[in-house]
C-alpha distance (Angstrom), angle and dihedral (degrees) to the residues before:
residue distance angle dihedral
M1 . . .
A2 3.82 . .
R3 3.81 93.4 .
H4 3.83 90.1 55.4
R5 3.80 95.2 47.4
R6 3.80 97.4 96.7
A7 3.81 92.6 44.1
V8 3.80 91.6 52.2
A9 3.81 90.6 47.3
C10 3.82 92.2 51.0
W11 3.80 90.1 48.9
L12 3.81 91.6 51.8
I13 3.81 91.6 47.9
A14 3.81 89.4 50.7
L15 3.81 89.0 51.2
A16 3.80 89.5 50.0
G17 3.81 88.4 53.3
L18 3.80 90.2 52.6
V19 3.81 91.0 49.3
L20 3.81 88.7 50.6
A21 3.82 89.1 52.0
M22 3.81 88.5 50.6
V23 3.81 91.2 52.9
V24 3.80 93.0 49.1
L25 3.81 94.4 44.1
G26 3.81 89.3 47.2
G27 3.79 89.3 53.5
I28 3.79 92.0 49.6
T29 3.80 89.8 48.5
R30 3.79 89.2 51.8
L31 3.83 92.5 48.2
H32 3.81 89.9 52.6
H33 3.83 90.6 47.5
A34 3.78 88.5 -125.0
G35 3.79 100.7 129.3
L36 3.82 95.0 96.0
S37 3.79 96.4 48.9
M38 3.82 92.5 96.5
V39 3.79 105.0 59.5
D40 3.79 99.3 -174.4
W41 3.78 136.9 48.6
R42 3.78 119.2 -130.3
P43 3.80 107.3 166.9
L44 3.81 95.2 -173.1
V45 3.80 110.0 25.3
G46 3.82 92.3 32.1
I47 3.78 89.0 81.0
V48 3.83 89.4 77.1
P49 3.82 111.6 84.3
P50 3.80 121.5 -140.4
F51 3.80 115.8 -83.6
G52 3.78 124.6 -161.5
A53 3.78 134.7 9.3
D54 3.80 94.7 -78.6
A55 3.80 92.9 56.1
W56 3.80 91.7 49.8
E57 3.79 93.0 47.4
A58 3.81 90.6 50.5
L59 3.83 91.7 51.2
F60 3.79 91.6 46.5
A61 3.81 91.8 49.2
D62 3.79 89.1 51.1
Y63 3.82 91.1 50.8
K64 3.82 90.8 51.4
R65 3.81 90.5 63.6
F66 3.81 92.5 66.5
P67 3.83 132.4 81.2
E68 3.82 97.7 -108.6
Y69 3.78 93.1 63.8
Q70 3.80 94.8 38.7
A71 3.82 96.1 47.7
I72 3.82 104.0 29.3
N73 3.80 114.7 10.4
R74 3.79 102.0 37.2
G75 3.79 107.7 148.8
M76 3.81 93.5 26.5
T77 3.80 113.1 153.0
L78 3.79 124.7 -127.3
D79 3.81 89.6 -108.3
G80 3.80 90.1 54.2
F81 3.78 90.1 50.5
K82 3.81 91.0 50.8
E83 3.81 90.6 56.1
I84 3.79 94.4 57.4
F85 3.81 93.0 36.7
W86 3.80 93.7 57.8
L87 3.80 91.6 52.6
E88 3.79 93.6 53.8
Y89 3.81 90.7 40.9
A90 3.83 90.4 53.8
H91 3.80 90.2 49.1
R92 3.80 92.7 52.1
L93 3.80 92.9 42.2
L94 3.80 90.5 52.9
G95 3.81 88.8 50.6
R96 3.80 90.0 55.4
F97 3.80 90.3 47.9
V98 3.81 90.6 52.4
G99 3.80 88.8 53.6
L100 3.79 90.6 51.0
A101 3.80 91.7 45.7
F102 3.79 87.8 55.3
A103 3.80 101.1 42.0
V104 3.82 102.0 46.4
P105 3.84 98.3 48.3
F106 3.81 90.4 40.5
V107 3.80 91.0 58.6
W108 3.81 90.9 44.2
F109 3.81 92.8 50.9
L110 3.79 89.5 45.3
V111 3.80 91.7 54.2
R112 3.80 90.2 47.0
R113 3.80 89.8 50.9
A114 3.79 91.3 -123.0
F115 3.82 92.1 148.0
D116 3.75 130.5 69.0
L117 3.81 114.0 -148.3
R118 3.79 95.1 -93.0
L119 3.80 95.5 48.0
G120 3.80 93.0 43.4
L121 3.79 93.2 52.7
T122 3.82 91.3 45.4
V123 3.80 93.4 52.1
L124 3.80 91.1 44.0
A125 3.81 90.0 52.9
I126 3.81 89.9 52.8
G127 3.81 88.6 51.2
V128 3.80 90.7 51.9
L129 3.81 88.8 52.0
G130 3.80 87.9 52.6
G131 3.79 90.8 54.2
L132 3.79 90.8 48.8
Q133 3.80 88.4 50.5
G134 3.79 90.0 61.4
L135 3.80 91.2 51.5
L136 3.79 90.7 46.7
G137 3.80 90.3 51.9
W138 3.80 91.5 56.9
Y139 3.81 90.5 43.6
M140 3.81 86.9 55.2
V141 3.82 93.5 49.2
Q142 3.80 91.4 49.7
S143 3.81 90.2 61.6
G144 3.81 89.4 65.6
L145 3.80 95.2 48.9
V146 3.79 97.5 66.4
D147 3.81 119.4 57.7
R148 3.81 108.9 -38.1
P149 3.84 111.7 61.1
D150 3.79 92.2 -136.9
V151 3.78 135.1 67.6
S152 3.79 121.0 -98.6
P153 3.83 110.9 -92.3
Y154 3.81 88.2 -141.1
R155 3.80 92.0 56.7
L156 3.81 91.3 42.4
A157 3.82 90.2 53.8
A158 3.81 91.1 47.6
H159 3.82 91.0 49.3
L160 3.80 93.3 49.9
G161 3.80 93.3 41.1
L162 3.80 92.7 53.9
A163 3.81 91.1 48.3
V164 3.82 90.7 52.6
L165 3.81 90.3 46.8
I166 3.83 91.7 51.9
Y167 3.81 90.2 47.6
G168 3.80 91.3 50.6
C169 3.82 92.8 48.0
L170 3.80 92.0 51.1
L171 3.80 91.6 50.7
W172 3.79 92.5 45.3
V173 3.80 94.5 53.4
A174 3.81 93.9 41.7
L175 3.80 94.3 49.9
G176 3.79 89.8 45.2
L177 3.81 89.6 56.7
L178 3.80 92.3 47.9
T179 3.82 92.5 50.5
Q180 3.79 96.4 39.1
G181 3.77 111.6 133.9
R182 3.80 92.7 8.0
A183 3.79 126.5 113.4
T184 3.81 108.9 -111.0
G185 3.80 100.7 165.2
S186 3.78 110.2 122.8
L187 3.79 111.1 148.4
R188 3.75 134.1 61.2
R189 3.81 112.2 -107.7
P190 3.83 92.8 12.1
G191 3.81 91.1 -176.9
R192 3.79 90.8 68.8
W193 3.78 92.2 47.9
R194 3.79 90.8 49.2
G195 3.79 89.4 52.7
A196 3.80 91.3 50.5
L197 3.81 92.3 48.1
W198 3.81 92.6 47.2
A199 3.81 88.4 52.5
A200 3.82 91.3 48.8
T201 3.81 91.6 48.2
A202 3.80 91.9 49.4
L203 3.80 89.5 49.4
L204 3.79 90.5 49.6
F205 3.81 91.0 49.9
L206 3.81 89.6 50.9
T207 3.81 89.8 50.4
I208 3.81 90.7 52.1
L209 3.81 89.9 50.9
S210 3.80 90.2 49.9
G211 3.81 87.5 53.1
A212 3.80 88.3 56.6
F213 3.81 89.2 55.8
V214 3.82 88.9 49.6
A215 3.82 88.7 53.9
G216 3.80 93.8 42.2
N217 3.81 92.0 53.7
D218 3.84 95.1 38.0
A219 3.80 85.0 -122.6
G220 3.78 92.2 150.6
L221 3.81 89.3 72.1
A222 3.80 92.3 62.9
Y223 3.82 131.6 66.9
N224 3.79 92.5 19.3
T225 3.78 95.2 -178.0
F226 3.79 132.2 92.6
P227 2.99 138.6 -113.0
L228 3.83 91.9 -2.8
M229 3.80 126.2 57.7
A230 3.81 113.7 -152.1
G231 3.79 87.6 -16.1
A232 3.80 95.1 -53.0
I233 3.79 139.4 82.7
V234 3.81 89.5 -124.8
P235 3.81 111.1 37.0
P236 3.80 122.4 -139.8
D237 3.79 124.8 -101.0
I238 3.79 97.0 34.1
F239 3.80 93.0 141.7
L240 3.80 104.2 44.4
I241 3.82 98.9 121.0
E242 3.79 127.3 79.9
P243 2.94 128.2 -108.3
L244 3.79 96.1 41.3
W245 3.83 98.1 -127.8
R246 3.81 92.7 62.4
N247 3.81 90.5 68.2
F248 3.81 90.2 70.3
F249 3.81 90.8 59.4
E250 3.82 106.8 26.3
N251 3.83 110.0 24.5
V252 3.83 107.7 92.3
P253 3.84 99.9 -144.7
L254 3.80 94.1 47.3
V255 3.82 93.4 41.7
Q256 3.79 90.5 54.9
L257 3.80 93.3 42.2
D258 3.81 90.0 52.1
H259 3.79 91.1 52.5
R260 3.80 92.5 48.5
L261 3.79 93.3 49.7
L262 3.81 93.6 45.2
A263 3.81 91.1 48.0
M264 3.81 92.1 51.4
L265 3.80 92.0 46.4
T266 3.81 92.0 47.9
A267 3.81 92.2 50.3
L268 3.80 91.0 48.4
V269 3.82 94.0 49.2
V270 3.82 93.5 47.3
L271 3.81 92.0 49.1
V272 3.81 92.9 46.9
I273 3.81 91.2 51.1
W274 3.81 89.9 47.2
A275 3.80 93.8 51.2
A276 3.80 94.5 42.7
A277 3.80 95.2 46.4
L278 3.80 93.2 50.3
H279 3.80 88.2 57.5
W280 3.82 88.5 64.1
S281 3.81 94.5 53.3
P282 3.81 102.1 -117.4
S283 3.78 122.6 -158.2
R284 3.77 119.1 -79.2
A285 3.81 92.6 -104.3
L286 3.79 94.6 49.5
R287 3.79 91.9 44.0
G288 3.80 89.8 55.5
V289 3.81 92.6 49.0
L290 3.81 92.0 48.4
H291 3.80 90.9 49.7
A292 3.82 88.5 51.0
A293 3.82 91.4 49.4
A294 3.80 92.7 50.5
A295 3.81 93.2 47.2
A296 3.81 92.2 45.5
V297 3.80 94.7 49.6
L298 3.82 91.6 50.0
C299 3.81 91.6 48.9
Q300 3.78 90.6 45.6
F301 3.79 92.6 51.7
G302 3.81 90.3 50.7
L303 3.80 91.3 47.3
G304 3.79 90.2 51.5
I305 3.80 92.2 54.5
A306 3.81 92.5 44.6
T307 3.81 91.6 48.9
L308 3.80 91.1 50.8
L309 3.82 95.4 46.8
A310 3.82 91.6 48.2
F311 3.84 93.3 50.6
V312 3.82 94.6 -110.3
P313 3.82 105.8 -64.1
V314 3.79 112.3 -165.8
P315 3.86 97.7 -111.7
L316 3.81 93.1 50.5
G317 3.79 92.6 41.9
A318 3.81 90.8 53.0
A319 3.81 91.7 45.4
H320 3.81 89.8 51.0
Q321 3.80 90.0 54.4
I322 3.80 91.6 48.4
G323 3.81 88.6 50.2
A324 3.80 91.5 55.1
M325 3.79 90.6 52.2
A326 3.81 90.9 47.6
V327 3.80 91.3 56.1
F328 3.80 90.1 45.8
T329 3.82 91.0 50.1
A330 3.81 92.2 52.6
S331 3.79 90.7 47.0
V332 3.82 93.2 52.3
A333 3.82 90.9 46.0
A334 3.81 91.7 51.5
L335 3.79 90.9 49.3
R336 3.79 91.5 49.3
L337 3.80 91.5 51.7
L338 3.80 90.9 51.8
H339 3.78 94.5 44.1
P340 3.79 113.9 92.0
A341 3.78 107.1 -106.0
R342 3.76 117.3 -129.3
A343 3.79 108.3 -111.4
A344 3.75 117.3 -110.7
P345 3.78 114.8 -110.8
P346 3.79 109.2 -93.9
A347 3.76 117.4 -110.8
A348 3.73 115.1 -106.7
A349 3.77 109.6 -96.4
S350 3.77 121.2 -135.3
P351 3.77 111.0 -111.3
S352 3.78 111.7 -105.8
P353 3.78 116.1 -126.1
A354 3.76 115.4 -99.1
P355 3.79 113.0 -106.4
S356 3.72 112.5 -100.6
R357 3.74 118.4 -119.3
S358 3.72 117.8 -134.6
A359 3.69 116.7 -137.2
């Protein structure tokens, strides 16, 4: 198993890169309002794109039966439909490719006995999460094919959250394999630093989820000023919906305010950890990761403001999503470096010859 460790780690990192591409392409699809252009889910035959005018006309006629066309895109031409269709098709096709990129190497590594029991079950569990992610994606799309011509922000947040979780798990296992058997301790009282980094990572994850609710409610198209909202730090009408808890997830001013506050708190926590940890002279590897986290969170905060002020153009919106994943990547890497690596199994030693007894 030891001789396959690096190969397995590289495979998992490649999978993480594909999941990252899925997240970014999903965000671009959302920004182009293309996610509801494919109104059915055909996991196997859906890999074949439409060929010929008749096939396109049939797909377009099917799309016209649903609320998005009737309420928003009425009068859309076939060429306009093709533009949004190809985005969603590419997103689904990439999802299928990710599944293939997981399944084929997994079987190969299994046959080669590259996994011990613990690693094999861990990787298999991540694969199961990937399969559930596909089902969750269709469950999300279905919410926009009924009455409201937009997907449920709750399902959108769940879909994004699971993708980020899968990405983090892949990185965690891969980095654990690459550091296995190596000394990674670098700070005094590492347990306290691990606790602080876990808290920062959880806060970052919560901020990413709040961003999904901003996207799901189109809240980025309102209150396009910073730092004030409607001339105040706290905008009016933040508790208009009953019951009260729904305002945090469905009321545009409060949804955007939540995201702003969480983003500022996340940036502050990451920068405080960065400054405090450097005081204790961390290892070279951890110092580099902490520098990357600090730089990424500052860039991400600036991108968030620029995206808001520009009314969420697609390039800035996509860059803002990439920035969130960059901060998350640095956070997971820092945690992995501080987490005690499981020692590699010792190589079997050759038995020493028994001492001879002289007569």
